[in-house]
DSSP file (Angstrom, degrees, kcal/mol; ACC not computed):
  #  RESIDUE AA STRUCTURE BP1 BP2  ACC     N-H-->O    O-->H-N    N-H-->O    O-->H-N    TCO  KAPPA ALPHA  PHI   PSI    X-CA   Y-CA   Z-CA
    1    1 A X     >        0   0    0      0, 0.0     4,-2.5     0, 0.0     5,-0.2   0.000 360.0 360.0 360.0 -39.2   -5.2   -1.2   -6.6
    2    2 A X  H  >  +     0   0    0      2,-0.2     4,-1.6     1,-0.2     6,-0.2   0.906 360.0  50.6 -66.7 -39.9   -8.9   -0.2   -6.5
    3    3 A X  H  4>S+     0   0    0      1,-0.2     5,-2.7     2,-0.2     4,-0.3   0.911 111.8  48.5 -64.0 -41.0   -9.2   -1.0   -2.8
    4    4 A X  H >45S+     0   0    0      1,-0.2     3,-1.5     3,-0.2    61,-0.2   0.935 110.4  50.3 -62.5 -46.4   -6.1    1.1   -2.1
    5    5 A X  H 3<5S+     0   0    0     -4,-2.5    -1,-0.2     1,-0.3    -2,-0.2   0.767 109.6  51.5 -66.8 -24.1   -7.4    4.1   -4.1
    6    6 A X  T 3<5S-     0   0    0     -4,-1.6    -1,-0.3    -5,-0.2    -2,-0.2   0.452 115.9-116.1 -89.5  -1.0  -10.7    3.9   -2.2
    7    7 A X  T < 5 +     0   0    0     -3,-1.5     2,-0.3    -4,-0.3    -3,-0.2   0.801  53.1 166.6  73.9  29.3   -8.9    4.0    1.1
    8    8 A X      < -     0   0    0     -5,-2.7     2,-0.4    -6,-0.2    -1,-0.2  -0.609  42.4-117.5 -75.4 132.7  -10.0    0.6    2.2
    9    9 A X        -     0   0    0     -2,-0.3     2,-0.5    20,-0.1    20,-0.1  -0.596  38.8-156.1 -68.0 126.9   -8.1   -0.7    5.2
   10   10 A X        -     0   0    0     18,-0.4    20,-3.0    -2,-0.4     2,-0.5  -0.917  18.5-163.4-117.7 130.6   -6.4   -3.9    3.9
   11   11 A X  E     +a   30   0A   0     -2,-0.5     2,-0.3    18,-0.2    20,-0.2  -0.952  26.2 167.8-105.6 125.6   -5.2   -6.9    5.8
   12   12 A X  E     -a   31   0A   0     18,-3.1    20,-1.5    -2,-0.5     2,-0.0  -0.941  38.1 -99.4-138.3 156.6   -2.8   -9.0    3.7
   13   13 A X  E     -a   32   0A   0     -2,-0.3     2,-0.7    18,-0.2    20,-0.2  -0.339  44.8-104.2 -70.4 160.8   -0.3  -11.8    4.1
   14   14 A X        +     0   0    0     18,-1.7    -1,-0.1     4,-0.1    19,-0.1  -0.071  64.2 150.9 -84.1  37.2    3.3  -10.9    4.4
   15   15 A X     >  -     0   0    0     -2,-0.7     4,-2.4     1,-0.1     3,-0.4  -0.288  61.8-104.8 -61.8 155.9    4.2  -12.0    0.9
   16   16 A X  H  > S+     0   0    0      1,-0.2     4,-2.3     2,-0.2     5,-0.2   0.864 120.0  54.2 -55.3 -41.1    7.1  -10.1   -0.6
   17   17 A X  H  > S+     0   0    0      1,-0.2     4,-1.6     2,-0.2    -1,-0.2   0.912 110.8  46.0 -61.4 -41.9    4.9   -8.0   -2.9
   18   18 A X  H  > S+     0   0    0     -3,-0.4     4,-1.8     1,-0.2    -1,-0.2   0.873 110.4  53.4 -69.0 -36.9    2.8   -6.9    0.1
   19   19 A X  H  X S+     0   0    0     -4,-2.4     4,-1.7     1,-0.2    -1,-0.2   0.880 105.6  55.0 -62.8 -36.9    5.9   -6.1    2.1
   20   20 A X  H  X S+     0   0    0     -4,-2.3     4,-2.1    -5,-0.2    -1,-0.2   0.889 103.3  54.6 -64.3 -39.1    7.1   -4.0   -0.8
   21   21 A X  H  X S+     0   0    0     -4,-1.6     4,-2.3     1,-0.2    -1,-0.2   0.939 110.4  46.7 -57.7 -46.0    3.9   -1.9   -0.7
   22   22 A X  H  < S+     0   0    0     -4,-1.8    -1,-0.2     1,-0.2    -2,-0.2   0.767 108.4  55.5 -70.2 -25.4    4.6   -1.3    3.0
   23   23 A X  H  < S+     0   0    0     -4,-1.7     3,-0.4     1,-0.2    -1,-0.2   0.878 110.4  45.6 -70.9 -37.1    8.2   -0.4    2.3
   24   24 A X  H  < S+     0   0    0     -4,-2.1     2,-0.3     1,-0.3    -2,-0.2   0.905 136.0  11.0 -72.3 -42.1    7.0    2.3   -0.2
   25   25 A X  S >< S-     0   0    0     -4,-2.3     3,-1.9    -5,-0.2    -1,-0.3  -0.814  86.3-137.7-137.7  94.5    4.3    3.7    2.1
   26   26 A X  T 3  S+     0   0    0     -3,-0.4    -3,-0.1    -2,-0.3    -4,-0.1  -0.262  89.0  22.5 -54.6 131.6    4.6    2.3    5.7
   27   27 A X  T 3  S+     0   0    0      2,-0.3    33,-0.3    -5,-0.0    34,-0.3   0.503  82.0 119.7  90.4   4.8    1.2    1.5    7.1
   28   28 A X  S <  S+     0   0    0     -3,-1.9   -18,-0.4    32,-0.2     2,-0.4   0.810  82.1  25.4 -71.1 -27.7   -0.5    1.0    3.7
   29   29 A X  S    S-     0   0    0     -4,-0.2     2,-0.5   -20,-0.1    -2,-0.3  -0.980  72.9-133.5-133.0 145.5   -1.3   -2.6    4.6
   30   30 A X  E     -a   11   0A   0    -20,-3.0   -18,-3.1    -2,-0.4     2,-0.3  -0.885  36.2-155.8 -91.1 129.7   -1.8   -4.5    7.8
   31   31 A X  E     -a   12   0A   0     -2,-0.5     2,-0.3   -20,-0.2   -18,-0.2  -0.793  18.4-174.5-113.0 151.1    0.2   -7.7    7.5
   32   32 A X  E     -a   13   0A   0    -20,-1.5   -18,-1.7    -2,-0.3     2,-0.1  -0.968  42.9 -86.4-134.6 153.6    0.0  -11.1    9.1
   33   33 A X    >   -     0   0    0     -2,-0.3     3,-1.3   -20,-0.2     7,-0.2  -0.367  49.9-111.4 -62.2 130.8    2.4  -14.0    8.7
   34   34 A X  T 3  S+     0   0    0      1,-0.2    -1,-0.1    -2,-0.1     5,-0.0  -0.231 100.7  22.4 -56.8 149.7    1.6  -16.2    5.7
   35   35 A X  T 3  S+     0   0    0      1,-0.1     2,-0.4    -3,-0.1    -1,-0.2   0.691  96.2 110.7  65.2  20.0    0.3  -19.6    6.5
   36   36 A X    <>  +     0   0    0     -3,-1.3     4,-2.0     1,-0.1     3,-0.2  -0.746  36.7 173.6-126.7  85.3   -0.8  -18.5    9.9
   37   37 A X  H  > S+     0   0    0     -2,-0.4     4,-2.4     1,-0.2     5,-0.2   0.800  80.4  57.2 -63.5 -28.4   -4.6  -18.5   10.2
   38   38 A X  H  > S+     0   0    0      2,-0.2     4,-2.4     1,-0.2    -1,-0.2   0.935 107.4  47.2 -67.2 -44.9   -4.5  -17.7   13.9
   39   39 A X  H  > S+     0   0    0      2,-0.2     4,-2.3     1,-0.2    -2,-0.2   0.884 111.5  52.4 -62.6 -38.2   -2.4  -14.6   13.3
   40   40 A X  H  X S+     0   0    0     -4,-2.0     4,-2.4     2,-0.2    -2,-0.2   0.945 110.3  47.1 -61.6 -48.3   -4.8  -13.6   10.5
   41   41 A X  H  X S+     0   0    0     -4,-2.4     4,-2.5     1,-0.2    -2,-0.2   0.884 111.3  52.0 -61.9 -38.8   -7.8  -14.0   12.8
   42   42 A X  H  X S+     0   0    0     -4,-2.4     4,-2.6     2,-0.2    -1,-0.2   0.904 109.7  48.7 -64.7 -40.9   -6.1  -12.0   15.5
   43   43 A X  H  X S+     0   0    0     -4,-2.3     4,-2.8     2,-0.2     5,-0.2   0.898 109.9  52.1 -65.7 -40.2   -5.3   -9.1   13.1
   44   44 A X  H  X S+     0   0    0     -4,-2.4     4,-2.6     2,-0.2    -2,-0.2   0.950 111.9  46.1 -59.8 -48.9   -8.9   -9.1   12.0
   45   45 A X  H  X S+     0   0    0     -4,-2.5     4,-1.4     1,-0.2    -2,-0.2   0.917 113.2  50.1 -59.3 -44.3  -10.1   -8.9   15.6
   46   46 A X  H  < S+     0   0    0     -4,-2.6     4,-0.3     1,-0.2     3,-0.2   0.933 113.4  44.8 -61.3 -46.7   -7.6   -6.1   16.3
   47   47 A X  H >< S+     0   0    0     -4,-2.8     3,-1.2     1,-0.2     7,-0.3   0.878 108.7  55.9 -68.4 -37.6   -8.6   -4.1   13.3
   48   48 A X  H 3< S+     0   0    0     -4,-2.6    -1,-0.2     1,-0.2    -2,-0.2   0.827 113.4  42.7 -63.1 -29.2  -12.3   -4.5   13.9
   49   49 A X  T 3< S+     0   0    0     -4,-1.4     2,-0.5    -3,-0.2    -1,-0.2   0.379 104.5  70.6 -96.8   4.4  -11.8   -3.1   17.4
   50   50 A X    <>  +     0   0    0     -3,-1.2     4,-1.9    -4,-0.3     5,-0.2  -0.787  48.9 175.9-130.0  89.9   -9.5   -0.2   16.5
   51   51 A X  H  > S+     0   0    0     -2,-0.5     4,-2.2     1,-0.2     5,-0.2   0.880  84.1  53.9 -58.4 -40.5  -11.0    2.7   14.5
   52   52 A X  H  > S+     0   0    0      1,-0.2     4,-2.2     2,-0.2    -1,-0.2   0.889 106.7  51.1 -66.8 -37.5   -7.8    4.7   14.6
   53   53 A X  H  > S+     0   0    0      1,-0.2     4,-2.5     2,-0.2    -1,-0.2   0.907 110.8  49.2 -64.2 -40.2   -5.7    1.8   13.1
   54   54 A X  H  X S+     0   0    0     -4,-1.9     4,-2.5    -7,-0.3    -2,-0.2   0.878 109.7  51.9 -66.3 -36.6   -8.2    1.5   10.3
   55   55 A X  H  X S+     0   0    0     -4,-2.2     4,-2.6     2,-0.2    -2,-0.2   0.900 109.8  48.9 -66.0 -40.2   -8.1    5.2    9.7
   56   56 A X  H  X S+     0   0    0     -4,-2.2     4,-2.7     2,-0.2     5,-0.3   0.944 112.3  48.2 -63.0 -47.4   -4.3    5.1    9.5
   57   57 A X  H  X S+     0   0    0     -4,-2.5     4,-2.5     1,-0.2    -2,-0.2   0.913 111.6  51.3 -57.6 -43.0   -4.5    2.2    7.0
   58   58 A X  H  X S+     0   0    0     -4,-2.5     4,-2.2     2,-0.2    -2,-0.2   0.936 112.0  44.9 -61.1 -48.7   -7.1    4.0    5.0
   59   59 A X  H  X S+     0   0    0     -4,-2.6     4,-2.2     1,-0.2    -1,-0.2   0.909 115.1  47.2 -64.4 -42.2   -5.0    7.2    4.7
   60   60 A X  H  X S+     0   0    0     -4,-2.7     4,-2.6   -33,-0.3   -32,-0.2   0.866 109.4  54.7 -68.2 -35.5   -1.8    5.3    3.9
   61   61 A X  H  X S+     0   0    0     -4,-2.5     4,-2.5   -34,-0.3    -2,-0.2   0.933 109.6  46.8 -62.0 -45.3   -3.6    3.2    1.3
   62   62 A X  H  X S+     0   0    0     -4,-2.2     4,-2.6     2,-0.2    -2,-0.2   0.912 111.2  52.1 -62.5 -41.9   -4.8    6.4   -0.4
   63   63 A X  H  X S+     0   0    0     -4,-2.2     4,-2.4     2,-0.2    -2,-0.2   0.929 110.6  47.6 -60.5 -45.5   -1.3    7.8   -0.3
   64   64 A X  H  X S+     0   0    0     -4,-2.6     4,-1.7     1,-0.2    -2,-0.2   0.934 111.6  50.6 -60.2 -46.0    0.1    4.7   -1.9
   65   65 A X  H  < S+     0   0    0     -4,-2.5    -1,-0.2   -61,-0.2    -2,-0.2   0.892 111.5  47.8 -61.9 -39.8   -2.5    4.7   -4.6
   66   66 A X  H >< S+     0   0    0     -4,-2.6     3,-1.0     1,-0.2    -1,-0.2   0.910 111.7  49.8 -67.0 -41.3   -1.9    8.3   -5.4
   67   67 A X  H 3< S+     0   0    0     -4,-2.4    -1,-0.2     1,-0.2    -2,-0.2   0.777 121.4  34.9 -67.5 -25.4    1.9    7.8   -5.6
   68   68 A X  T 3< S+     0   0    0     -4,-1.7    -1,-0.2    -5,-0.2    -2,-0.2   0.036  85.2 131.3-120.6  26.0    1.5    4.8   -7.9
   69   69 A X  S <> S-     0   0    0     -3,-1.0     4,-2.7     1,-0.1     5,-0.3  -0.318  73.6-105.8 -70.2 161.5   -1.5    5.8  -10.0
   70   70 A X  H  > S+     0   0    0      1,-0.2     4,-2.5     2,-0.2     5,-0.2   0.895 123.2  51.0 -55.9 -39.2   -1.2    5.5  -13.7
   71   71 A X  H  > S+     0   0    0      2,-0.2     4,-2.2     1,-0.2    -1,-0.2   0.910 110.7  47.6 -65.8 -41.6   -0.9    9.3  -14.0
   72   72 A X  H  > S+     0   0    0     -6,-0.2     4,-2.1     2,-0.2    -2,-0.2   0.905 113.5  47.6 -66.3 -41.1    1.9    9.4  -11.4
   73   73 A X  H  X S+     0   0    0     -4,-2.7     4,-2.3     2,-0.2    -2,-0.2   0.909 111.0  51.4 -66.0 -41.7    3.8    6.5  -13.1
   74   74 A X  H  X S+     0   0    0     -4,-2.5     4,-2.6    -5,-0.3    -2,-0.2   0.906 109.1  51.2 -61.6 -41.1    3.4    8.1  -16.5
   75   75 A X  H  X S+     0   0    0     -4,-2.2     4,-2.5     2,-0.2    -1,-0.2   0.904 109.0  50.5 -62.9 -41.6    4.8   11.4  -15.1
   76   76 A X  H  X S+     0   0    0     -4,-2.1     4,-2.0     2,-0.2    -1,-0.2   0.897 111.5  48.2 -63.5 -40.1    7.8    9.6  -13.6
   77   77 A X  H  X S+     0   0    0     -4,-2.3     4,-2.7     2,-0.2    -2,-0.2   0.924 110.6  51.5 -64.4 -43.2    8.4    7.9  -17.0
   78   78 A X  H  X S+     0   0    0     -4,-2.6     4,-2.6     1,-0.2    -2,-0.2   0.920 109.6  49.5 -59.9 -44.9    8.1   11.3  -18.7
   79   79 A X  H  X S+     0   0    0     -4,-2.5     4,-2.2     1,-0.2    -1,-0.2   0.888 110.7  50.8 -62.1 -39.5   10.6   12.8  -16.3
   80   80 A X  H  X S+     0   0    0     -4,-2.0     4,-2.4     2,-0.2    -2,-0.2   0.930 111.2  47.4 -63.4 -45.5   13.0   10.0  -17.0
   81   81 A X  H  X S+     0   0    0     -4,-2.7     4,-2.5     1,-0.2    -2,-0.2   0.894 110.9  51.8 -63.8 -40.1   12.7   10.4  -20.7
   82   82 A X  H  X S+     0   0    0     -4,-2.6     4,-2.4     2,-0.2    -1,-0.2   0.916 110.0  49.0 -62.2 -42.5   13.3   14.1  -20.4
   83   83 A X  H  X S+     0   0    0     -4,-2.2     4,-1.5     1,-0.2    -2,-0.2   0.916 112.1  48.1 -64.6 -42.4   16.4   13.6  -18.4
   84   84 A X  H  X S+     0   0    0     -4,-2.4     4,-0.8     1,-0.2    -1,-0.2   0.896 110.6  52.3 -62.7 -39.8   17.7   11.1  -20.9
   85   85 A X  H >< S+     0   0    0     -4,-2.5     3,-0.8     1,-0.2    -2,-0.2   0.906 108.1  50.6 -63.2 -43.2   16.9   13.5  -23.8
   86   86 A X  H 3< S+     0   0    0     -4,-2.4    -1,-0.2     1,-0.2    -2,-0.2   0.824 105.5  57.3 -66.0 -30.4   18.8   16.3  -22.1
   87   87 A X  H 3<        0   0    0     -4,-1.5    -1,-0.2     1,-0.2    -2,-0.2   0.707 360.0 360.0 -74.0 -18.8   21.9   14.1  -21.6
   88   88 A X    <<        0   0    0     -3,-0.8    -1,-0.2    -4,-0.8    -2,-0.2   0.433 360.0 360.0 -98.7 360.0   22.1   13.4  -25.4
């Protein structure tokens, strides 16, 4: 979470949790197939040589972190509780 909030470009394996991050904010993580060290190394090389790809990752990481910050989550919970309160 701290790396995302600081806008660090992140390379991660394609585990379901990481895929979910990318579903919520496409481009928040660069993914490589799990258990494939060659693909990981290729992604590292690609990212090291591509400033624009790292900038996109950085911006999307910050966006994800803002959307899922403790304050944003608390606000979503508050809105849910307010809606439940109005229904009763």
